[in-house]
C-alpha positions as CSV (number, residue, x, y, z in Angstrom):
1,M,-16.5,34.9,9.4
2,K,-17.2,31.1,9.4
3,N,-21.0,31.7,9.8
4,I,-21.0,34.0,6.8
5,N,-19.3,31.4,4.7
6,K,-21.6,28.7,5.8
7,N,-24.6,30.9,5.2
8,N,-23.4,31.8,1.7
9,I,-22.9,28.1,0.9
10,L,-26.3,27.2,2.3
11,I,-28.0,30.0,0.3
12,G,-26.1,28.9,-2.9
13,L,-27.2,25.3,-2.4
14,V,-30.8,26.3,-1.9
15,A,-30.7,28.5,-5.0
16,V,-29.3,25.6,-7.1
17,L,-31.9,23.2,-5.8
18,V,-34.7,25.6,-6.6
19,I,-33.4,26.0,-10.2
20,V,-33.1,22.3,-10.6
21,L,-36.6,21.8,-9.2
22,V,-38.0,24.4,-11.7
23,F,-36.4,22.6,-14.6
24,V,-37.6,19.2,-13.5
25,L,-41.2,20.4,-13.0
26,F,-41.5,22.8,-15.9
27,G,-38.9,21.4,-18.4
28,D,-41.4,20.7,-21.2
29,K,-42.8,24.2,-21.0
30,L,-39.4,25.9,-20.8
31,K,-37.7,24.1,-23.6
32,A,-37.8,25.1,-27.2
33,K,-39.6,22.9,-29.7
34,V,-37.5,20.1,-31.1
35,G,-36.6,20.6,-34.7
36,N,-35.2,23.3,-36.9
37,G,-38.2,25.7,-36.4
38,Q,-38.9,26.0,-40.1
39,G,-42.6,25.6,-40.7
40,N,-44.6,22.5,-39.9
41,G,-41.7,20.0,-40.6
42,G,-39.4,21.6,-38.0
43,E,-41.9,20.8,-35.2
44,Y,-41.8,17.0,-35.8
45,S,-39.2,14.4,-35.1
46,V,-38.7,10.8,-36.1
47,V,-37.9,8.1,-33.5
48,Y,-36.6,4.7,-34.7
49,A,-37.2,2.1,-31.9
50,T,-35.3,-1.1,-31.3
51,T,-38.5,-2.9,-32.2
52,G,-38.0,-1.8,-35.8
53,E,-41.0,0.6,-35.7
54,I,-40.6,4.2,-36.8
55,Y,-42.6,6.9,-35.1
56,V,-43.1,10.5,-36.1
57,G,-44.4,13.1,-33.7
58,Q,-43.6,16.1,-31.5
59,L,-40.7,15.0,-29.3
60,S,-39.8,16.3,-25.8
61,K,-36.8,14.8,-24.1
62,Y,-37.4,16.1,-20.5
63,P,-38.1,14.6,-18.1
64,N,-38.3,11.6,-20.4
65,F,-38.5,10.9,-24.2
66,R,-42.2,11.5,-25.0
67,L,-43.9,11.8,-28.4
68,T,-47.2,13.5,-28.9
69,N,-49.3,13.8,-32.0
70,V,-47.8,10.4,-32.9
71,Y,-47.9,8.7,-36.3
72,L,-46.6,5.3,-37.2
73,Y,-44.5,5.3,-40.4
74,Q,-45.3,2.2,-42.5
75,I,-44.0,1.0,-45.8
76,V,-46.8,-0.5,-48.0
77,K,-46.8,-2.0,-51.5
78,D,-48.0,0.2,-54.3
79,P,-51.4,-1.1,-55.4
80,T,-50.7,-0.3,-59.1
81,D,-47.1,-1.6,-59.2
82,P,-46.1,-4.4,-56.9
83,N,-42.4,-3.7,-57.5
84,K,-42.8,-0.2,-55.9
85,S,-43.4,0.7,-52.3
86,N,-45.1,3.8,-50.8
87,F,-45.2,5.0,-47.3
88,Q,-48.1,5.9,-45.1
89,L,-48.5,7.7,-41.8
90,Q,-50.9,6.0,-39.6
91,P,-52.1,8.3,-36.8
92,L,-52.0,6.4,-33.5
93,K,-55.0,8.3,-32.3
94,E,-56.9,6.1,-34.8
95,A,-55.5,2.9,-33.3
96,L,-57.5,0.7,-31.0
97,W,-55.4,1.8,-28.0
98,A,-55.4,5.5,-29.2
99,P,-52.6,6.9,-26.9
100,D,-52.4,10.6,-26.3
101,Y,-48.6,10.2,-26.2
102,I,-45.9,7.6,-26.1
103,N,-43.0,7.5,-23.6
104,F,-39.8,5.8,-24.6
105,E,-37.0,4.4,-22.6
106,K,-33.7,5.8,-23.9
107,A,-32.3,2.3,-24.2
108,N,-35.1,1.4,-26.7
109,I,-34.3,4.2,-29.1
110,I,-31.8,3.5,-31.9
111,F,-31.9,7.1,-33.2
112,Y,-34.0,10.2,-33.3
113,G,-33.9,13.5,-35.0
114,P,-35.9,16.5,-36.3
115,L,-37.7,16.3,-39.6
116,S,-36.7,18.7,-42.3
117,A,-39.5,21.0,-43.5
118,E,-38.7,19.8,-47.1
119,S,-39.0,16.1,-46.3
120,E,-41.8,14.0,-47.8
121,I,-43.1,13.1,-44.3
122,A,-43.3,16.8,-43.4
123,K,-45.2,17.6,-46.6
124,K,-47.6,14.7,-45.9
125,L,-48.2,15.9,-42.4
126,A,-48.8,19.5,-43.7
127,E,-51.4,18.1,-46.1
128,Q,-53.2,16.1,-43.4
129,T,-53.4,19.1,-41.1
130,N,-54.8,21.4,-43.8
């Protein structure tokens, strides 16, 4: 009887380890897209970093915080009216260092969240992709 219990425990532990290993290795492929799933805007998230920079992209949280298709959100003065400000999305693929993705340390993120499909940024991204 003791051998059966030890064998069951060993089989259970091996099964749990295999499941954990599958999630670690294939977590990005198994997880659903971050966001609300409503059109183009639901696929994108915003990340506000401790440096004060705001990034927009497709976020995966496993095994680490990673943004792909990354844009830098910038506030710029309106050229026609200096009292007004506009925003622009600068694709990081056009930057000198042109990263394919950005990894974040969780401690360097102030907040993050999905973009609404109705947000101005989601609309701007939809225009840029069409």
